[in-house]
C-alpha positions as CSV (number, residue, x, y, z in Angstrom):
1,M,-1.2,-25.6,-12.9
2,G,0.9,-25.9,-16.0
3,R,4.7,-26.3,-16.1
4,L,6.9,-23.3,-15.8
5,V,9.1,-22.6,-18.9
6,P,12.7,-22.3,-17.7
7,A,13.7,-19.9,-20.6
8,V,10.9,-17.5,-19.8
9,T,11.6,-17.7,-16.1
10,R,15.3,-16.8,-16.7
11,A,14.3,-13.9,-19.1
12,L,12.0,-12.5,-16.4
13,D,14.7,-12.9,-13.8
14,I,17.0,-10.8,-15.9
15,L,14.4,-8.1,-16.3
16,E,13.8,-8.0,-12.6
17,L,17.5,-7.4,-11.9
18,F,17.1,-4.0,-13.5
19,L,14.9,-2.9,-10.5
20,D,18.0,-2.7,-8.3
21,G,21.1,-0.6,-8.3
22,D,21.6,2.1,-10.9
23,G,19.3,0.4,-13.5
24,T,22.1,-0.8,-15.8
25,L,23.7,-4.2,-16.2
26,S,26.3,-6.0,-18.3
27,A,26.2,-9.7,-19.4
28,P,28.9,-10.6,-16.8
29,D,26.8,-8.9,-14.1
30,I,23.9,-11.1,-15.0
31,V,26.0,-14.2,-15.1
32,R,27.4,-13.5,-11.7
33,R,24.1,-12.6,-10.0
34,L,21.9,-15.3,-11.5
35,Q,24.6,-18.0,-11.8
36,L,23.6,-18.8,-15.3
37,P,25.9,-20.0,-18.2
38,R,27.4,-17.2,-20.3
39,T,26.0,-18.6,-23.5
40,T,22.5,-18.7,-22.0
41,V,22.8,-15.1,-20.8
42,H,24.1,-13.9,-24.1
43,E,21.1,-15.6,-26.0
44,L,18.6,-14.1,-23.5
45,V,20.1,-10.6,-23.6
46,T,20.2,-10.7,-27.4
47,T,16.5,-11.7,-27.5
48,L,15.4,-9.1,-24.9
49,A,17.3,-6.4,-26.8
50,A,15.8,-7.4,-30.1
51,R,12.3,-7.1,-28.6
52,K,13.2,-3.7,-27.0
53,Y,12.8,-4.9,-23.5
54,I,16.4,-3.8,-22.9
55,V,18.6,-1.3,-24.8
56,P,22.3,-0.6,-24.9
57,V,23.5,2.3,-22.7
58,A,25.0,5.1,-24.7
59,G,28.7,5.5,-24.1
60,Q,28.9,2.4,-22.0
61,P,29.7,-0.6,-24.3
62,G,28.3,-3.9,-23.1
63,R,25.9,-2.4,-20.6
64,Y,22.1,-2.4,-20.9
65,R,19.1,-0.6,-19.3
66,L,15.4,-1.2,-19.6
67,G,13.8,-0.3,-22.9
68,V,10.5,1.2,-23.8
69,R,8.6,-2.1,-23.9
70,P,8.4,-2.6,-20.1
71,Y,7.2,1.0,-19.8
72,Q,4.5,0.4,-22.4
73,L,3.3,-2.7,-20.5
74,G,3.3,-0.9,-17.2
75,A,1.4,2.0,-18.6
76,R,-1.2,-0.3,-20.1
77,Y,-1.6,-2.0,-16.7
78,A,-2.0,1.3,-14.9
79,E,-4.8,2.3,-17.3
80,H,-6.9,-0.5,-15.9
81,L,-6.1,-0.1,-12.3
82,D,-9.2,0.4,-10.1
83,L,-8.4,1.3,-6.5
84,A,-11.8,0.3,-5.2
85,A,-11.8,-3.0,-7.0
86,E,-8.2,-3.8,-6.0
87,G,-9.0,-2.7,-2.4
88,Q,-12.1,-4.9,-2.2
89,Q,-10.0,-8.0,-3.2
90,V,-7.3,-7.3,-0.7
91,A,-9.8,-6.4,2.0
92,R,-11.5,-9.8,1.4
93,S,-8.2,-11.6,1.8
94,V,-7.4,-9.8,5.1
95,A,-10.9,-10.4,6.4
96,E,-10.6,-14.1,5.7
97,T,-7.5,-14.2,7.8
98,C,-8.7,-12.3,10.9
99,D,-12.5,-12.6,10.5
100,E,-13.0,-9.0,11.3
101,T,-14.4,-6.1,9.3
102,V,-11.8,-4.6,6.9
103,H,-12.1,-1.2,5.2
104,V,-10.2,0.7,2.5
105,A,-10.7,4.5,2.6
106,I,-9.5,7.7,0.9
107,L,-9.2,11.2,2.2
108,E,-11.4,14.1,0.9
109,D,-10.8,17.4,2.6
110,T,-11.1,16.5,6.3
111,D,-13.3,13.4,5.8
112,V,-12.6,9.9,4.9
113,I,-14.7,8.0,2.3
114,Y,-14.8,4.2,2.5
115,I,-14.4,2.8,-0.9
116,A,-14.2,-0.9,0.0
117,K,-15.5,-3.0,2.8
118,V,-15.6,-6.7,3.8
119,D,-17.6,-7.7,6.8
120,S,-16.7,-10.1,9.6
121,T,-18.8,-13.3,9.8
122,H,-19.3,-12.8,13.6
123,A,-22.7,-12.0,14.9
124,V,-21.3,-8.9,16.7
125,R,-19.6,-6.7,14.0
126,M,-19.2,-3.1,12.9
127,V,-22.1,-1.7,11.0
128,S,-20.8,0.4,8.1
129,A,-20.9,0.6,4.3
130,A,-18.8,1.5,1.3
131,G,-19.5,5.1,0.4
132,R,-19.9,6.2,4.0
133,R,-18.2,9.5,5.0
134,L,-16.7,10.1,8.5
135,P,-14.5,12.9,10.1
136,A,-11.0,11.8,9.4
137,H,-9.7,12.7,12.9
138,C,-12.1,10.2,14.5
139,T,-10.9,7.1,12.5
140,S,-7.7,5.1,12.2
141,V,-7.8,5.3,8.4
142,G,-8.4,9.1,8.6
143,K,-5.6,9.7,11.1
144,M,-3.3,7.6,8.9
145,L,-4.1,9.6,5.9
146,L,-3.8,13.0,7.7
147,A,-0.5,11.9,9.1
148,S,0.7,11.3,5.6
149,L,0.0,14.9,4.4
150,P,2.8,17.5,4.1
151,E,2.8,19.8,7.2
152,R,1.6,22.8,5.2
153,E,-1.3,20.9,3.7
154,L,-2.3,19.5,7.0
155,A,-2.3,23.0,8.5
156,A,-4.5,24.3,5.7
157,R,-7.0,21.5,6.2
158,I,-7.0,21.6,10.0
159,P,-5.8,25.0,11.3
160,D,-5.0,25.6,15.0
161,D,-8.4,27.0,15.6
162,A,-10.3,24.3,13.8
163,E,-13.4,23.0,15.6
164,L,-13.2,19.2,15.5
165,V,-16.4,17.3,16.1
166,A,-16.7,14.5,18.6
167,M,-18.3,11.2,17.6
168,T,-17.7,9.6,21.0
169,P,-16.2,10.8,24.3
170,N,-12.9,9.4,23.2
171,S,-12.7,11.5,20.0
172,I,-9.8,14.0,19.7
173,T,-11.3,17.5,19.5
174,D,-8.2,19.6,20.1
175,P,-6.1,20.3,16.9
176,A,-2.9,20.4,19.0
177,A,-3.6,17.0,20.5
178,L,-4.4,15.7,17.0
179,R,-1.1,16.9,15.7
180,E,0.7,15.2,18.5
181,A,-1.2,11.9,17.7
182,L,-0.4,12.3,14.0
183,A,3.3,12.8,14.7
184,E,3.3,9.5,16.6
185,I,1.5,7.8,13.8
186,R,3.9,9.2,11.2
187,A,6.8,7.8,13.2
188,R,5.3,4.3,13.7
189,G,3.7,4.0,10.2
190,I,0.5,2.6,11.8
191,A,-2.6,4.2,13.3
192,V,-4.7,3.0,16.1
193,E,-8.1,4.3,17.1
194,S,-9.6,3.4,20.4
195,R,-13.4,3.9,20.4
196,E,-13.1,7.3,18.8
197,S,-15.8,6.9,16.1
198,N,-17.8,4.1,17.7
199,P,-17.9,3.5,21.5
200,D,-17.9,-0.2,20.9
201,V,-15.2,-0.6,18.3
202,S,-11.5,0.0,18.0
203,C,-9.5,0.0,14.7
204,V,-6.0,-0.3,13.4
205,A,-4.9,1.1,10.0
206,A,-1.9,1.2,7.6
207,P,-1.0,3.4,4.6
208,V,-1.5,2.4,1.0
209,R,0.9,3.9,-1.6
210,D,0.8,4.2,-5.3
211,R,3.7,3.7,-7.7
212,T,5.2,7.1,-6.9
213,G,5.3,6.3,-3.2
214,Q,2.5,8.8,-2.3
215,V,-0.1,7.6,0.2
216,V,-3.4,7.4,-1.6
217,A,-5.5,5.3,0.8
218,A,-5.5,3.4,4.0
219,L,-6.6,-0.1,5.0
220,S,-8.1,-0.7,8.4
221,I,-9.3,-3.6,10.6
222,S,-12.2,-2.8,12.9
223,V,-12.8,-5.0,16.0
224,P,-15.6,-4.8,18.5
225,M,-14.3,-4.3,22.0
226,I,-15.5,-7.7,23.1
227,R,-12.8,-9.2,20.8
228,W,-10.2,-6.4,21.3
229,S,-7.1,-6.9,23.5
230,D,-3.6,-5.5,23.9
231,E,-2.3,-9.0,23.0
232,R,-4.2,-9.1,19.7
233,L,-3.2,-5.5,18.8
234,G,0.2,-6.5,17.6
235,E,-1.2,-9.2,15.4
236,L,-3.8,-6.8,13.9
237,E,-1.1,-4.2,13.2
238,Q,1.0,-6.7,11.3
239,L,-2.0,-7.9,9.3
240,A,-3.1,-4.4,8.4
241,A,0.4,-3.5,7.4
242,K,0.7,-6.6,5.3
243,G,-2.7,-6.0,3.6
244,A,-1.8,-2.4,2.9
245,A,1.6,-3.4,1.4
246,E,-0.2,-5.9,-0.9
247,L,-2.6,-3.3,-2.1
248,S,0.3,-0.9,-2.6
249,E,2.1,-3.5,-4.7
250,R,-1.0,-3.9,-6.8
251,L,-0.9,-0.1,-7.4
252,G,2.6,-0.4,-8.6
253,H,4.5,0.6,-5.4
254,R,7.8,-1.1,-4.7
255,S,9.1,-0.8,-1.2
256,A,12.6,0.1,-0.4
257,A,13.2,-3.3,1.1
């Protein structure tokens, strides 16, 4: 790996400061927050302003906000985003950590469609494939995605008299019971499915968000019951949440934290 260039690093540090607060900064603000010499900050701010990465705030002398250039770069990046491709990369990383099957799925009506999948290397593993469609209410990814819908939209997709198919004896088939489960998932920010789509497999899933904060997919880890345990559940939940957060970041989402 090559050497980091200090001046470039400092310029990027300045730009990243604009992500916080009200989005405006003065040179003294930058000096205080980055602990840089005033002369250095003045030169960097002058350069960034000349290249339209930052612009003066009208009516507030000495204060700056982000200019059009970062937006143009971000828009260019977004043009080439591919949820399936990004999901496959993140799924591979998660699978390498836990050596279990990892999926990324999206919601279509009341079904989930798997758009990315990485298999476990174990002899006993989940048999599935990218492109497969399953009833959302029977899967952890599906329940995570349903829980993320506005109440009115959820009611339109799954009305009180909906007939929910059962894939196993553990599948939820009562809309009222499903809504209760979704409320708990919404509160926890994580979904767990215990042998609801496959009698031999349980799963845990976390939400994937785009740059607007909207949930656009979910990432799950599927584990055969012979390797599933209450003790391991917490570890899997954290890993799924971390993977989903990484994929969200790739899609431009920035968490409140």
